[in-house]
C-alpha positions in Angstrom: -7.4 128.9 108.0 -3.6 128.3 109.4 -4.4 128.6 112.8 -7.5 128.4 115.7 -7.3 131.1 118.1 -9.9 130.7 121.3 -11.7 133.2 122.9 -13.5 133.2 126.4 -14.6 136.5 126.1 -18.4 135.8 126.1 -18.1 132.8 127.1 -18.1 134.0 131.4 -15.0 131.8 132.7 -16.1 133.1 135.9 -19.1 130.6 135.7 -16.9 127.7 135.5 -14.4 127.9 138.4 -13.2 126.3 140.1 -11.7 125.0 136.8 -10.6 128.0 135.1 -8.8 129.4 138.1 -5.9 127.7 136.9 -6.8 126.7 132.5 -8.7 128.2 129.7 -12.2 126.8 129.4 -10.8 125.5 125.9 -8.3 123.0 128.2 -11.1 121.5 129.8 -11.5 118.0 129.3 -15.5 116.7 128.2 -15.3 113.0 127.0 -11.8 111.7 125.9 -10.4 114.3 125.0 -10.5 118.6 126.0 -12.0 121.1 123.8 -8.8 122.1 122.5 -8.0 118.8 121.5 -11.2 117.9 119.9 -10.7 121.1 117.9 -7.5 120.8 117.0 -8.4 117.3 115.7 -11.0 117.9 114.0 -9.7 121.1 112.0 -5.9 119.7 112.0 -4.9 122.7 112.7 -2.7 124.4 115.8 -4.3 126.5 118.2 -3.9 129.4 120.6 -5.6 131.5 122.8 -6.4 135.0 122.2 -4.8 137.6 124.9 -7.7 138.5 127.4 -5.5 140.5 129.8 -5.3 138.7 133.1 -3.2 136.5 134.6 -3.5 133.1 132.7 -2.4 135.2 129.2 1.0 133.7 128.4 4.0 135.4 126.1 2.1 132.8 122.8 -1.4 134.7 124.0 -2.8 136.0 120.9 -3.4 139.9 120.2 -6.0 140.4 117.7 -5.0 143.8 116.0 -3.8 145.5 112.8 -0.1 143.4 113.9 -1.4 139.7 113.5 0.4 137.9 110.8 -1.2 137.6 107.1 -2.8 134.2 107.4 -6.2 133.7 107.8 -7.8 132.9 111.8 -10.9 130.9 113.2 -11.6 132.2 116.3 -13.5 129.8 118.6 -15.5 130.7 121.3 -14.2 128.4 124.2 -16.6 126.4 125.3 -18.2 124.9 122.4 -17.8 121.4 121.7 -17.2 121.1 117.8 -19.0 118.1 116.1 -18.8 116.6 112.6 -21.2 119.1 111.7 -20.4 122.1 113.3 -17.0 121.4 111.1 -18.7 120.8 108.0 -20.5 124.2 108.6 -17.4 125.9 109.5 -15.3 124.9 106.4 -17.9 126.8 104.4 -16.8 130.1 105.8 -15.3 132.7 104.3 -13.1 135.5 105.7 -15.4 138.2 107.7 -18.5 135.3 108.1 -19.6 134.6 111.4 -21.0 131.0 112.5 -24.0 131.4 115.6 -26.2 128.3 117.0 -29.7 129.8 117.7 -29.1 127.8 121.1 -25.9 129.0 121.5 -25.2 132.0 120.1 -21.6 132.9 118.8 -19.4 129.6 117.5 -16.5 130.7 115.2 -15.4 134.2 113.0 -13.1 133.5 110.0 -11.0 136.4 109.0 -7.4 137.7 108.6 -6.2 140.9 108.9 -8.1 143.2 107.0 -11.4 142.5 108.9 -9.3 144.0 111.9 -10.4 147.1 112.5 -7.9 147.7 116.1 -7.5 145.8 119.5 -10.1 142.9 119.5 -11.9 145.0 116.9 -13.3 142.8 114.1 -15.5 143.5 111.0 -18.2 141.0 110.3 -19.6 140.8 106.9 -21.8 138.3 107.3 -23.8 135.5 110.0 -24.4 132.2 109.1 -27.1 130.3 111.2 -25.7 126.3 112.5 -29.5 125.4 113.0 -28.9 121.6 114.3 -28.2 121.1 117.7 -25.1 123.0 119.3 -23.7 121.9 122.8 -21.2 124.1 124.5 -20.8 124.5 128.7 -21.3 127.0 131.0 -21.4 125.7 134.2 -19.2 123.3 135.8 -21.5 120.7 136.4 -22.7 120.6 133.1 -19.2 118.8 132.0 -20.7 115.5 134.0 -24.2 116.1 132.0 -22.4 116.6 128.8 -19.6 113.5 129.4 -21.7 110.5 128.3 -22.3 112.6 124.6 -18.7 113.8 124.5 -17.5 110.3 125.0 -19.4 108.9 121.9 -18.2 111.6 120.2 -14.8 111.8 120.3 -14.8 107.5 120.0 -15.8 107.8 116.6 -13.2 110.6 116.1 -10.3 108.9 117.5 -10.8 105.2 116.5 -12.7 105.8 113.0 -10.8 104.3 110.2 -8.0 102.8 112.7 -8.4 98.8 114.5 -8.5 98.4 117.8 -5.7 96.7 119.4 -6.5 92.7 120.4 -8.2 92.5 123.9 -6.7 89.3 126.2 -8.7 86.4 126.3 -8.7 86.4 129.5 -11.2 89.2 129.6 -14.8 88.9 128.9 -16.0 91.9 126.3 -20.3 92.7 125.5 -20.3 94.4 122.3 -16.2 94.1 120.9 -16.6 96.3 118.2 -17.6 98.8 121.1 -14.4 98.7 122.5 -11.2 100.2 121.6 -7.9 99.5 122.8 -4.7 101.6 121.9 -0.8 100.6 122.0 0.9 99.3 125.3 -2.6 98.5 126.8 -2.2 95.9 129.9 -5.7 94.5 131.3 -6.5 90.7 132.4 -9.8 88.8 133.7 -11.7 92.1 133.4 -15.2 92.6 132.6 -16.0 95.0 129.5 -19.5 95.8 128.9 -20.2 98.3 126.0 -23.7 97.5 125.4 -24.9 100.8 126.4 -22.1 102.7 125.2 -18.6 102.9 123.8 -15.3 102.2 125.7 -12.1 103.5 125.2 -8.5 102.6 126.9 -6.3 104.6 125.7 -2.1 104.1 125.4 0.0 102.2 128.2 -3.7 102.2 130.4 -3.6 99.1 133.0 -6.8 98.0 134.3 -6.2 95.3 137.1 -7.9 92.1 137.3 -11.3 92.0 138.3 -12.4 95.5 137.1 -15.4 95.5 135.6 -17.0 98.6 133.3 -20.0 100.0 132.2 -19.5 102.2 129.2 -19.7 104.6 127.8 -16.1 105.3 129.4 -13.2 106.6 128.8 -9.7 105.5 130.4 -7.1 107.9 129.1 -3.0 107.2 128.7 -1.4 106.1 131.0 -4.5 105.6 133.5 -3.9 103.1 136.3 -7.0 101.2 137.9 -6.9 98.8 140.7 -8.0 95.4 141.3 -11.9 95.2 141.4 -12.8 98.7 140.5 -16.7 99.4 139.6 -16.9 102.2 137.0 -20.1 102.8 135.3 -20.7 105.4 132.6 -20.6 108.0 131.8 -17.2 108.2 132.7 -13.7 109.8 132.3 -10.2 108.9 133.9 -7.8 111.4 133.0 -4.4 110.9 132.1 -2.1 109.5 134.2 -5.0 109.0 137.0 -4.8 106.6 139.5 -8.7 105.1 140.8 -10.4 102.0 142.2 -13.5 101.8 144.5 -16.7 102.4 142.8 -17.4 105.5 140.3 -19.8 106.5 138.3 -20.5 109.2 135.7 -18.0 111.1 137.1 -14.7 113.1 135.3 -11.3 113.2 136.3 -9.2 115.4 134.1 -5.5 113.8 134.9 -2.7 112.6 137.4 -5.5 112.9 139.9 -5.8 109.5 142.4 -9.3 107.5 144.1 -7.0 105.1 144.9 -8.8 103.1 147.1 -12.6 102.0 148.5 -15.2 104.6 148.4 -17.7 106.0 145.5 -17.5 109.1 143.6 -20.7 109.5 141.4 -21.9 112.6 139.5 -18.5 114.7 140.2 -15.8 116.5 138.4 -12.3 116.5 140.1 -9.3 118.7 138.3 -5.8 117.5 138.2 -3.5 116.7 140.8 -6.5 116.0 143.3 -6.3 113.1 145.5 -9.2 111.4 148.0 -8.2 109.7 150.5 -9.2 106.1 151.4 -12.8 105.6 152.1 -13.7 108.9 151.1 -17.2 109.2 149.8 -19.4 111.6 148.3 -23.1 111.9 148.0 -25.0 112.6 144.6 -28.5 112.4 145.5 -30.3 114.9 148.6 -32.2 111.9 151.1 -35.5 113.6 149.3 -34.9 113.1 146.0 -34.7 117.2 145.6 -33.4 119.8 143.2 -29.3 119.7 144.3 -27.7 123.2 144.2 -24.3 124.6 143.5 -22.8 127.9 144.7 -21.7 130.3 142.0 -19.1 132.7 144.1 -19.2 135.0 141.1 -22.7 135.5 141.1 -23.0 135.3 144.3 -25.8 133.1 144.6 -26.9 129.3 144.2 -27.6 127.6 140.8 -29.7 123.9 140.1 -27.8 121.1 138.9 -31.0 118.9 138.7 -31.6 116.5 141.0 -28.0 114.6 141.0 -25.1 116.1 141.8 -22.2 115.0 143.7 -18.4 116.6 143.9 -16.6 119.3 142.0 -12.9 119.8 142.9 -10.5 122.2 142.0 -6.9 121.5 140.8 -4.4 120.3 143.2 -7.2 119.7 146.1 -7.0 116.6 148.5 -9.3 114.8 150.8 -8.3 112.7 153.9 -9.1 109.3 154.9 -12.9 108.9 154.8 -14.2 112.0 154.0 -17.9 112.8 153.5 -18.7 114.9 150.8 -22.6 116.7 151.1 -24.6 116.7 147.5 -23.3 119.0 145.2 -20.3 120.6 147.3 -18.0 122.9 145.4 -14.0 122.4 146.4 -11.6 125.4 145.5 -7.9 124.8 143.9 -5.5 123.8 146.8 -7.5 123.3 149.6 -6.2 120.3 152.2 -9.9 118.9 153.5 -10.6 116.6 156.4 -14.1 116.0 157.8 -13.9 114.6 161.3 -17.6 112.7 162.2 -19.8 114.2 159.6 -20.1 116.3 156.0 -18.2 118.6 154.4 -19.4 122.2 154.2 -21.1 122.5 150.6 -18.7 125.3 149.7 -15.0 125.7 150.3 -13.1 127.9 149.5 -9.0 127.9 147.7 -6.7 127.5 149.8 -8.7 126.4 152.4 -7.4 124.1 155.4 -9.6 122.1 157.5 -12.8 120.8 157.8 -14.2 125.1 158.4 -12.6 126.5 155.3 -11.9 129.3 157.1 -8.5 128.3 158.1 -5.9 129.8 155.0 -3.4 127.4 153.5 -0.1 129.2 153.5 0.9 129.8 150.0 4.7 128.6 150.7 4.1 125.3 152.1 0.8 124.8 149.4 3.4 125.5 146.4 5.8 122.6 148.9 3.3 120.2 149.1 2.4 120.5 145.2 5.6 119.7 144.5 5.7 117.2 146.6 2.9 115.5 144.8 3.9 116.3 140.9 7.3 114.1 142.3 5.8 111.1 143.3 4.4 110.9 139.1 7.8 111.8 138.1 6.7 115.4 137.4 8.3 118.8 138.4 6.4 122.3 139.5 6.7 124.5 136.9 7.5 128.6 137.1 4.5 129.0 134.9 2.4 126.7 137.5 4.1 128.6 140.0 2.7 131.8 139.4 -0.6 130.8 138.4 -1.4 129.6 141.5 0.2 133.0 143.4 -2.1 135.0 141.4 -5.1 132.7 142.2 -3.9 133.4 145.7 -3.3 136.9 145.6 -6.9 138.0 143.7 -9.2 135.6 145.1 
């Protein structure tokens, strides 16, 4: 195989909104790595995205037709999380063979130009059943549900055969064999408890004094954890995030801030989100009943179990002391406040204020996003600007 090609054709990316408004499923972070990074690292191959004829396509998207290169390809269902067992089975596939899981359906298909019949039409010669458990994400709250499992899988993938950088003696560590530090980590006078799961700390991360971490936890490259922060598993702090306060069983994709006191639990934040000081979310109803999210693509509510917090799309912000209701979904590019009460449970894209009715003007939103990016030494690219404009016009 020369290249991995991800397809969302049978994965229903619309059911993973708000996170798939601005990214492909394969670029969702679950555990330490994104789904794309997991596949690339396991197979040691580059990847590309299948051309799907919609706004997230780029000039690098691959059209599967008779003009495709004369290589071997692995077409991967974008929502499937790879494991060593899946990879072992994939390495045995021959051209024309399709790997399917009894629980999740399609996993991957190996092909060459000989199997291509026309645009997006490929001849399958044989289906191979994968009998072990297969993990895949179909709805956004499953990112939270699978995060502990994914951290453990990624920890093994990233650290096998490698030696951690030393942990300073000023820190208190339980189960040091399950704590791994990449180069450049700065951490003094902290408590790390890996009894319940591994703790991975990425390159150049800063963990300030007084922080308590209970695994499984991943703190990715360039992240900053402020003084006295409490982080419970299963939590991922994505690249270049800044966090503080209390965080439990949550995933922050990257470049987002929850930098002050307040609680974030059973939640997912996309990229470039910001929660103001004192912001807190509810993750359990007062009656301990099931929590439901609104799925806009299906125009219905779906149960996410009895613990479910905040799902916030890219570039959304919350004012100081915002109180998010149990099972709240916030779209992309929202500016949320909750004076004196809980937020609505569903806040559409580009909402301004508390009621979800006032529209955040596109040009104003783009200027504000650019300002936030400058705070972390980044710029809003033409590609990002176009994607945000497309979402604004389409949804």
